[in-house]
KETORVEX-896620 format. One record per residue: residue number from 1; residue in one letter; chain; x, y, z of N, C-alpha, C in turn. Coordinates in nm, 4 decimals. Layout:
{k=NUM | r=A | c=A | n_X=X | n_Y=Y | n_Z=Z | ca_X=X | ca_Y=Y | ca_Z=Z | c_X=X | c_Y=Y | c_Z=Z}
...
This chain:
{k=1 | r=M | c=A | n_X=11.1259 | n_Y=10.0376 | n_Z=7.9150 | ca_X=11.0228 | ca_Y=10.1338 | ca_Z=7.8790 | c_X=11.0436 | c_Y=10.2524 | c_Z=7.8130}
{k=2 | r=N | c=A | n_X=10.9478 | n_Y=10.3004 | n_Z=7.7687 | ca_X=10.9734 | ca_Y=10.4377 | ca_Z=7.6576 | c_X=10.9465 | c_Y=10.5445 | c_Z=7.7497}
{k=3 | r=S | c=A | n_X=10.9679 | n_Y=10.6495 | n_Z=7.7136 | ca_X=10.9505 | ca_Y=10.7960 | ca_Z=7.7784 | c_X=10.8187 | c_Y=10.7794 | c_Z=7.8392}
{k=4 | r=L | c=A | n_X=10.7293 | n_Y=10.7644 | n_Z=7.7884 | ca_X=10.5921 | ca_Y=10.7733 | ca_Z=7.8252 | c_X=10.5742 | c_Y=10.6917 | c_Z=7.9688}
{k=5 | r=H | c=A | n_X=10.6043 | n_Y=10.5607 | n_Z=7.9243 | ca_X=10.5924 | ca_Y=10.4670 | ca_Z=8.0556 | c_X=10.6757 | c_Y=10.5426 | c_Z=8.2072}
{k=6 | r=D | c=A | n_X=10.8012 | n_Y=10.5956 | n_Z=8.1416 | ca_X=10.8909 | ca_Y=10.6351 | ca_Z=8.2669 | c_X=10.7986 | c_Y=10.7209 | c_Z=8.3393}
{k=7 | r=K | c=A | n_X=10.7701 | n_Y=10.8058 | n_Z=8.2451 | ca_X=10.6878 | ca_Y=10.9261 | ca_Z=8.3199 | c_X=10.5672 | c_Y=10.8992 | c_Z=8.3731}
{k=8 | r=A | c=A | n_X=10.4973 | n_Y=10.7871 | n_Z=8.3470 | ca_X=10.3856 | ca_Y=10.7392 | ca_Z=8.4079 | c_X=10.4449 | c_Y=10.6676 | c_Z=8.5554}
{k=9 | r=F | c=A | n_X=10.5255 | n_Y=10.6145 | n_Z=8.5552 | ca_X=10.6066 | ca_Y=10.5314 | ca_Z=8.6551 | c_X=10.6317 | c_Y=10.6439 | c_Z=8.7658}
{k=10 | r=D | c=A | n_X=10.7049 | n_Y=10.7484 | n_Z=8.6923 | ca_X=10.7275 | ca_Y=10.8861 | ca_Z=8.8060 | c_X=10.6150 | c_Y=10.9241 | c_Z=8.8633}
{k=11 | r=R | c=A | n_X=10.5034 | n_Y=10.9282 | n_Z=8.8138 | ca_X=10.3773 | ca_Y=10.9820 | ca_Z=8.8694 | c_X=10.2881 | c_Y=10.9063 | c_Z=8.9329}
{k=12 | r=G | c=A | n_X=10.3568 | n_Y=10.7904 | n_Z=8.9443 | ca_X=10.2726 | ca_Y=10.6657 | ca_Z=9.0074 | c_X=10.1527 | c_Y=10.6122 | c_Z=8.9449}
{k=13 | r=F | c=A | n_X=10.1206 | n_Y=10.6076 | n_Z=8.8314 | ca_X=10.0344 | ca_Y=10.5554 | ca_Z=8.7423 | c_X=10.0738 | c_Y=10.3974 | c_Z=8.7288}
{k=14 | r=I | c=A | n_X=10.1662 | n_Y=10.3862 | n_Z=8.7289 | ca_X=10.1949 | ca_Y=10.2603 | ca_Z=8.7082 | c_X=10.3252 | c_Y=10.2013 | c_Z=8.8052}
{k=15 | r=T | c=A | n_X=10.3493 | n_Y=10.0897 | n_Z=8.8472 | ca_X=10.4773 | ca_Y=10.0374 | ca_Z=8.9368 | c_X=10.5246 | c_Y=9.9237 | c_Z=8.9122}
{k=16 | r=I | c=A | n_X=10.6263 | n_Y=9.8891 | n_Z=8.9650 | ca_X=10.6796 | ca_Y=9.7482 | ca_Z=8.9552 | c_X=10.6543 | c_Y=9.6671 | c_Z=9.0959}
{k=17 | r=T | c=A | n_X=10.6168 | n_Y=9.5831 | n_Z=9.1183 | ca_X=10.6031 | ca_Y=9.4985 | ca_Z=9.2515 | c_X=10.7595 | c_Y=9.4493 | c_Z=9.2846}
{k=18 | r=P | c=A | n_X=10.7518 | n_Y=9.4038 | n_Z=9.3981 | ca_X=10.9056 | ca_Y=9.3651 | ca_Z=9.4515 | c_X=10.8936 | c_Y=9.1930 | c_Z=9.3707}
{k=19 | r=D | c=A | n_X=10.7937 | n_Y=9.1624 | n_Z=9.3149 | ca_X=10.8392 | ca_Y=9.0444 | ca_Z=9.2619 | c_X=10.8341 | c_Y=9.0509 | c_Z=9.0945}
{k=20 | r=F | c=A | n_X=10.8681 | n_Y=9.1835 | n_Z=9.0669 | ca_X=10.9142 | ca_Y=9.2054 | ca_Z=8.9253 | c_X=10.7826 | c_Y=9.2142 | c_Z=8.8341}
{k=21 | r=K | c=A | n_X=10.6598 | n_Y=9.2622 | n_Z=8.8878 | ca_X=10.5312 | ca_Y=9.2353 | ca_Z=8.7852 | c_X=10.4769 | c_Y=9.4244 | c_Z=8.7742}
{k=22 | r=I | c=A | n_X=10.4465 | n_Y=9.4500 | n_Z=8.6849 | ca_X=10.3643 | ca_Y=9.5640 | ca_Z=8.6273 | c_X=10.2393 | c_Y=9.6027 | c_Z=8.7211}
{k=23 | r=K | c=A | n_X=10.2110 | n_Y=9.6904 | n_Z=8.7768 | ca_X=10.0679 | ca_Y=9.7089 | ca_Z=8.8277 | c_X=10.0389 | c_Y=9.8431 | c_Z=8.7719}
{k=24 | r=V | c=A | n_X=9.9147 | n_Y=9.8519 | n_Z=8.7613 | ca_X=9.8593 | ca_Y=9.9541 | ca_Z=8.6803 | c_X=9.7715 | c_Y=10.0186 | c_Z=8.7741}
{k=25 | r=S | c=A | n_X=9.7782 | n_Y=10.1471 | n_Z=8.7951 | ca_X=9.6963 | ca_Y=10.2122 | ca_Z=8.8841 | c_X=9.5445 | c_Y=10.2032 | c_Z=8.8317}
{k=26 | r=R | c=A | n_X=9.4401 | n_Y=10.2055 | n_Z=8.9523 | ca_X=9.3099 | ca_Y=10.2362 | ca_Z=8.9296 | c_X=9.2818 | c_Y=10.3583 | c_Z=8.8505}
{k=27 | r=Y | c=A | n_X=9.3637 | n_Y=10.4707 | n_Z=8.8564 | ca_X=9.3015 | ca_Y=10.5789 | ca_Z=8.8289 | c_X=9.3223 | c_Y=10.5405 | c_Z=8.6751}
{k=28 | r=L | c=A | n_X=9.3736 | n_Y=10.4739 | n_Z=8.5916 | ca_X=9.3628 | ca_Y=10.4714 | ca_Z=8.4641 | c_X=9.2288 | c_Y=10.3797 | c_Z=8.4084}
{k=29 | r=N | c=A | n_X=9.1561 | n_Y=10.3591 | n_Z=8.5220 | ca_X=9.0257 | ca_Y=10.2637 | ca_Z=8.4705 | c_X=8.9194 | c_Y=10.3679 | c_Z=8.3952}
{k=30 | r=E | c=A | n_X=8.9645 | n_Y=10.4984 | n_Z=8.4334 | ca_X=8.8684 | ca_Y=10.6055 | ca_Z=8.3821 | c_X=8.8753 | c_Y=10.6005 | c_Z=8.2336}
{k=31 | r=Y | c=A | n_X=8.9742 | n_Y=10.5511 | n_Z=8.2151 | ca_X=9.0097 | ca_Y=10.5443 | ca_Z=8.0102 | c_X=8.9807 | c_Y=10.4132 | c_Z=7.9722}
{k=32 | r=D | c=A | n_X=8.8736 | n_Y=10.3537 | n_Z=8.0270 | ca_X=8.8492 | ca_Y=10.2328 | ca_Z=7.9810 | c_X=8.8100 | c_Y=10.2138 | c_Z=7.8045}
{k=33 | r=E | c=A | n_X=8.7360 | n_Y=10.3330 | n_Z=7.7985 | ca_X=8.7000 | ca_Y=10.3214 | ca_Z=7.6613 | c_X=8.7946 | c_Y=10.4050 | c_Z=7.5533}
{k=34 | r=D | c=A | n_X=8.9269 | n_Y=10.4407 | n_Z=7.6285 | ca_X=9.0479 | ca_Y=10.4880 | ca_Z=7.5369 | c_X=9.1284 | c_Y=10.3791 | c_Z=7.4960}
{k=35 | r=S | c=A | n_X=9.1094 | n_Y=10.3649 | n_Z=7.3549 | ca_X=9.2228 | ca_Y=10.2242 | ca_Z=7.3065 | c_X=9.3583 | c_Y=10.2480 | c_Z=7.3712}
{k=36 | r=A | c=A | n_X=9.3936 | n_Y=10.3705 | n_Z=7.3661 | ca_X=9.5345 | ca_Y=10.4266 | ca_Z=7.3679 | c_X=9.5794 | c_Y=10.3768 | c_Z=7.4876}
{k=37 | r=A | c=A | n_X=9.5078 | n_Y=10.4287 | n_Z=7.5991 | ca_X=9.5195 | ca_Y=10.3864 | ca_Z=7.7251 | c_X=9.5227 | c_Y=10.2358 | c_Z=7.7718}
{k=38 | r=S | c=A | n_X=9.4599 | n_Y=10.1440 | n_Z=7.6750 | ca_X=9.4657 | ca_Y=10.0085 | ca_Z=7.6765 | c_X=9.5892 | c_Y=9.9533 | c_Z=7.6612}
{k=39 | r=Q | c=A | n_X=9.6174 | n_Y=9.9958 | n_Z=7.5099 | ca_X=9.7267 | ca_Y=9.9792 | ca_Z=7.4201 | c_X=9.8554 | c_Y=9.9972 | c_Z=7.5070}
{k=40 | r=L | c=A | n_X=9.8685 | n_Y=10.0964 | n_Z=7.5532 | ca_X=9.9906 | ca_Y=10.1633 | ca_Z=7.6100 | c_X=10.0259 | c_Y=10.1295 | c_Z=7.7610}
{k=41 | r=F | c=A | n_X=9.9027 | n_Y=10.0777 | n_Z=7.8389 | ca_X=9.9450 | ca_Y=10.0732 | ca_Z=7.9775 | c_X=9.8407 | c_Y=9.9371 | c_Z=8.0308}
{k=42 | r=K | c=A | n_X=9.7130 | n_Y=9.9484 | n_Z=8.0159 | ca_X=9.6189 | ca_Y=9.8012 | ca_Z=8.0890 | c_X=9.6449 | c_Y=9.6954 | c_Z=7.9975}
{k=43 | r=K | c=A | n_X=9.7161 | n_Y=9.6722 | n_Z=7.9253 | ca_X=9.7789 | ca_Y=9.5464 | ca_Z=7.8777 | c_X=9.8824 | c_Y=9.4750 | c_Z=7.9391}
{k=44 | r=Y | c=A | n_X=9.9396 | n_Y=9.5602 | n_Z=8.0006 | ca_X=10.0787 | ca_Y=9.5224 | ca_Z=8.0806 | c_X=10.0370 | c_Y=9.4578 | c_Z=8.2024}
{k=45 | r=D | c=A | n_X=9.9336 | n_Y=9.4906 | n_Z=8.2796 | ca_X=9.8838 | ca_Y=9.4790 | ca_Z=8.3806 | c_X=9.9032 | c_Y=9.3387 | c_Z=8.4722}
{k=46 | r=K | c=A | n_X=9.9766 | n_Y=9.3458 | n_Z=8.5522 | ca_X=10.0195 | ca_Y=9.2157 | ca_Z=8.6061 | c_X=10.1294 | c_Y=9.1007 | c_Z=8.5099}
{k=47 | r=K | c=A | n_X=10.1707 | n_Y=9.1814 | n_Z=8.4435 | ca_X=10.2915 | ca_Y=9.1013 | ca_Z=8.3539 | c_X=10.4301 | c_Y=9.1232 | c_Z=8.3927}
{k=48 | r=E | c=A | n_X=10.5162 | n_Y=9.0102 | n_Z=8.4134 | ca_X=10.6095 | ca_Y=9.0064 | ca_Z=8.4913 | c_X=10.7253 | c_Y=9.0845 | c_Z=8.3631}
{k=49 | r=I | c=A | n_X=10.8015 | n_Y=9.1813 | n_Z=8.4256 | ca_X=10.9118 | ca_Y=9.2465 | ca_Z=8.3567 | c_X=11.0042 | c_Y=9.1584 | c_Z=8.2676}
{k=50 | r=L | c=A | n_X=11.0573 | n_Y=9.2140 | n_Z=8.1854 | ca_X=11.1929 | ca_Y=9.1184 | ca_Z=8.1430 | c_X=11.3300 | c_Y=9.1842 | c_Z=8.2381}
{k=51 | r=K | c=A | n_X=11.3776 | n_Y=9.0932 | n_Z=8.3076 | ca_X=11.4575 | ca_Y=9.1546 | ca_Z=8.4336 | c_X=11.5932 | c_Y=9.1542 | c_Z=8.3608}
{k=52 | r=P | c=A | n_X=11.6864 | n_Y=9.2677 | n_Z=8.3507 | ca_X=11.8134 | ca_Y=9.2885 | ca_Z=8.2916 | c_X=11.9135 | c_Y=9.2105 | c_Z=8.3767}
{k=53 | r=E | c=A | n_X=12.0052 | n_Y=9.1671 | n_Z=8.2852 | ca_X=12.1258 | ca_Y=9.0987 | ca_Z=8.3526 | c_X=12.2142 | c_Y=9.1830 | c_Z=8.4439}
{k=54 | r=R | c=A | n_X=12.1995 | n_Y=9.3016 | n_Z=8.4215 | ca_X=12.2872 | ca_Y=9.3753 | ca_Z=8.5154 | c_X=12.1605 | c_Y=9.5058 | c_Z=8.5604}
{k=55 | r=F | c=A | n_X=12.2201 | n_Y=9.5492 | n_Z=8.6765 | ca_X=12.1236 | ca_Y=9.6548 | ca_Z=8.7639 | c_X=11.9673 | c_Y=9.6086 | c_Z=8.7522}
{k=56 | r=L | c=A | n_X=11.9568 | n_Y=9.5256 | n_Z=8.8082 | ca_X=11.8318 | ca_Y=9.4889 | ca_Z=8.8561 | c_X=11.7656 | c_Y=9.5875 | c_Z=8.9839}
{k=57 | r=P | c=A | n_X=11.6459 | n_Y=9.6262 | n_Z=8.9735 | ca_X=11.6236 | ca_Y=9.7287 | ca_Z=9.0663 | c_X=11.5908 | c_Y=9.6593 | c_Z=9.1972}
{k=58 | r=K | c=A | n_X=11.6317 | n_Y=9.7433 | n_Z=9.2954 | ca_X=11.6131 | ca_Y=9.6742 | ca_Z=9.4012 | c_X=11.5150 | c_Y=9.6704 | c_Z=9.4842}
{k=59 | r=K | c=A | n_X=11.4256 | n_Y=9.5697 | n_Z=9.5548 | ca_X=11.3243 | ca_Y=9.5690 | ca_Z=9.6153 | c_X=11.2910 | c_Y=9.6378 | c_Z=9.6981}
{k=60 | r=E | c=A | n_X=11.3744 | n_Y=9.6912 | n_Z=9.7714 | ca_X=11.3564 | ca_Y=9.7987 | ca_Z=9.8623 | c_X=11.2791 | c_Y=9.9267 | c_Z=9.8031}
{k=61 | r=F | c=A | n_X=11.3540 | n_Y=9.9521 | n_Z=9.7055 | ca_X=11.2869 | ca_Y=10.0707 | ca_Z=9.6123 | c_X=11.1782 | c_Y=10.0430 | c_Z=9.5662}
{k=62 | r=L | c=A | n_X=11.1439 | n_Y=9.9467 | n_Z=9.5045 | ca_X=10.9946 | ca_Y=9.8960 | ca_Z=9.4342 | c_X=10.8862 | c_Y=9.9027 | c_Z=9.5450}
{k=63 | r=E | c=A | n_X=10.9559 | n_Y=9.8560 | n_Z=9.6775 | ca_X=10.8742 | ca_Y=9.8621 | ca_Z=9.8191 | c_X=10.8282 | c_Y=10.0056 | c_Z=9.8116}
{k=64 | r=Y | c=A | n_X=10.9060 | n_Y=10.0983 | n_Z=9.8274 | ca_X=10.9276 | ca_Y=10.2471 | ca_Z=9.8640 | c_X=10.8107 | c_Y=10.3072 | c_Z=9.7520}
{k=65 | r=H | c=A | n_X=10.8267 | n_Y=10.3007 | n_Z=9.5992 | ca_X=10.7587 | ca_Y=10.3368 | ca_Z=9.5342 | c_X=10.6361 | c_Y=10.2978 | c_Z=9.5264}
{k=66 | r=Y | c=A | n_X=10.6088 | n_Y=10.1806 | n_Z=9.5542 | ca_X=10.4284 | ca_Y=10.1123 | ca_Z=9.5851 | c_X=10.3821 | c_Y=10.1716 | c_Z=9.6913}
{k=67 | r=E | c=A | n_X=10.4611 | n_Y=10.1729 | n_Z=9.7814 | ca_X=10.3843 | ca_Y=10.2297 | ca_Z=9.9419 | c_X=10.3678 | c_Y=10.3980 | c_Z=9.9428}
{k=68 | r=H | c=A | n_X=10.4642 | n_Y=10.4913 | n_Z=9.8673 | ca_X=10.4454 | ca_Y=10.5984 | ca_Z=9.8675 | c_X=10.4264 | c_Y=10.6801 | c_Z=9.7319}
{k=69 | r=I | c=A | n_X=10.4632 | n_Y=10.6288 | n_Z=9.6214 | ca_X=10.4464 | ca_Y=10.7219 | ca_Z=9.5200 | c_X=10.3128 | c_Y=10.6608 | c_Z=9.4141}
{k=70 | r=F | c=A | n_X=10.3230 | n_Y=10.5096 | n_Z=9.4073 | ca_X=10.1873 | ca_Y=10.4556 | ca_Z=9.3310 | c_X=10.0451 | c_Y=10.5349 | c_Z=9.3584}
{k=71 | r=R | c=A | n_X=9.9837 | n_Y=10.5418 | n_Z=9.2454 | ca_X=9.8307 | ca_Y=10.5808 | ca_Z=9.2990 | c_X=9.7517 | c_Y=10.4609 | c_Z=9.3321}
{k=72 | r=K | c=A | n_X=9.7308 | n_Y=10.4072 | n_Z=9.4213 | ca_X=9.6469 | ca_Y=10.3172 | ca_Z=9.4739 | c_X=9.5071 | c_Y=10.3054 | c_Z=9.4250}
C-alpha cells in the first residue's frame, strides 16, 4: 500500500476482509466518473492481497476494521 491507500484504510474507505481480499466502500461510488478513483481504488475491489511472508495481518484485526471502521 502507498500512503493514499493507507489513509483510505484508516478512514474506512477500503478494508481487507478476513479472507485477505480488498473491499472498497460504496461511498467511493460517488466518484464513478473520476478516473483517478477508479485507477487508485475501484480496480482493486475484491482482489486478493499479496500476503507477506512475515507479519500477516491477524484476522481478528481485519474483522474489527470491517465491523467498526469500514464505511459500508
